C-alpha positions, 0 to 999 in steps of 0.5 A: 710758798715758792719764790722765783729764783731770780727774786731769791738771788736778788734778795740774798745779794741785797741782804748780804750787802746790807749786812756789810758782807764782802761783795764777792761772798754776797755774790757767791751766796746769792748764786748758790741760793739761786741754784738751790731754789732752781733745784740744780746741782751745786757743783755748777758753782765750781764748774762756772768759777773754774771755767771762767777763771782758767779760760780767761788768759786776759785776767792774768793782767790784773794781778800783774798790774796791781803788783807793778803799781804797788812796787812803784808806790813803795819804790820812791817812783812817785817822788821822782815823777813829782820832782820831774813834773815840777820842772814842767808845770810848777811855775804855773799858778797853783803849781802844786795842783798842776803838778799833781795832775801831770803826775797822775797822767804819767803814773796812769801810764804805769798802773792802770788803777785809780786807787793806786794813783791816789795812794801813791803820787796823790799822797805825795802832792797832798803833803806838799800842798798842805805845807802852804797856807794858800792850799786848803785841805779840801782843795788838796784832797779834791785835786788828788781825787779828781786826777786819780780818775785818769788812771783807768782812762789812760792806758794801761787800764785794769777796768778796761781789761775786765771789760774786754773779758766780758765784752770780747772787745780788743784790749789794744783798741780799748787802750787806744780809745782811752788816750784822747778822752784821757788827754781831754780830761787832763787839759780840762782839769788843769783849766779848772785848777787854773781858774780856781788858782787865779781866783785865790791867788795861789802861789807858783812854785819856786824856780828850780835852778838850772844846774839841778835839772839834769839830775832831776830829769835823769831821776825821772827818765827811767820811770817815764820809760815804762809807758813807752815800753808798754804801749810800744810793745803792745802796738808793735806786736812785740807782746800782748796786753797780758804780757805787757802786764808782766813786763810792767811788773818786771820793769817796776821790780828792777827799778825799785830793787836793782836801780834805786835800791829803795826796797828792803826785804821787809817792804818787798814782802809787804808789797807782795802781801798787799798785791796778793790781798788786792788780787784775791779780792778781785778774784773772789768778785770775779768768781761771784760774777761768773755764777751770777752771769750763769743765772742771768743767762739761764733766765735770759735776762740779757735777751729780755733787756734787749727786747725791752730796749727794742720795745722803747724804740730808743736811738743810740744816743737815747740808750747811751744817755740812759746807761750813763744815768744808770751807771752814775747812780749805781757807781755811787754804791757798787764796786767797779768790778761788780758793775763791769762783771754783773751789769755790763753783760746784761746790756751787751745784747742791746748794745749789739742790737743798736750797733753801738761800737764796743770800744766806744761803749767800754770807754763810756762805761769806765768813765762813768765808773770813775765819776762814781768813784768821786761822787758822794755819798759813797765814792771810793776815792773819797774814802781812800783819800780820807783814810790816808790823809784825814781830810774830811769828805765834806771838805773835798766835796765842797771844793771838788764840785767844779771837777765833777761838773767838768767830768760830766760835761766830758761824758756827754761830749763823748756820748754825742761824739763817738769819734773822740774815742774811736778816731785813734783806734781806727787810725792805728788799724783796729777795726771798729763797728759803725 
């Protein structure tokens, strides 16, 4: 009895995941099983992986942004930004929670990673909040988890770089497309914190004496220069988004070693090893995705998907709502890289057929995945925060439902009003589809 090749691929992939095998290896094994069932040369594995990895210049940005984020977390940058933001919003009700959100906005302009945001600045603010009885463990964890989702929305963004790889969309336009949604997320999160803080009479931070302001502002000025350098360089044409990642890594390295002298050789080696490990994980997932995408293309899965959508006579909004529902469910179980590299390519023919702008679609997809990171039962940010702080996931979920509702509401607004995403790219001269 023979089974269809795609059925074998799906069965091996699901079996690997059930056995808790690393997702990249599960993807590679399922691709090999497909080729064996199909009777094709296994050398196609090496060919597809090599062509995919070495012909994608934009992929160089991923390990460099990972390295920059790890350097900043190890080099006291998080603490310096935290003190800087205390001056700006610490006197608001629930000041430490408001500080965490503003810190996430600034840090997201450097790292492009939600996990790095939670593990760096998030850990600093949780420790500060737990020193005061007015902040519960669940609330502290919920604020950090929610604000960490800003990382991949506000540029630069590692998920947007990967999306650009599979879609062919402009990285610069995607970065600009995330600015307005990111700022809206910030305002709405701060509004949620204000409501909760007012209800619970949470404290304001003690005022910082004026004579200390120059020292704190100076300490925070250099880290704040990184987003300005990166985005200014990209949109002035001084360097490409990929080259910007190298600039970010060099900027972080100079700050941590030469300016702040916060890294020893031992800690620097730890940063290198952690960055290598994280980059290797992403690369293995990429390699598996190239094999799966070859199989899907050979079986004309994207074309069948487009034909199915066309047969349903869906409008743009109906299709986007369907995609939102799909990714919100899948995002609870699958890694962001898997969703971007495996599922997005299958949907792109339908996206193009319906005339949906690739930048608009990309920002929606990334926001969907960020919601998946904080959505039970398997939200990755929930598990990362629990591992770092010991705060039970159940407590964070009970305290974080208002943030989840807010993000879902924003997702709907961006779905129905594409100009919230596309206005800034168009204003800056990036051509977008109509």
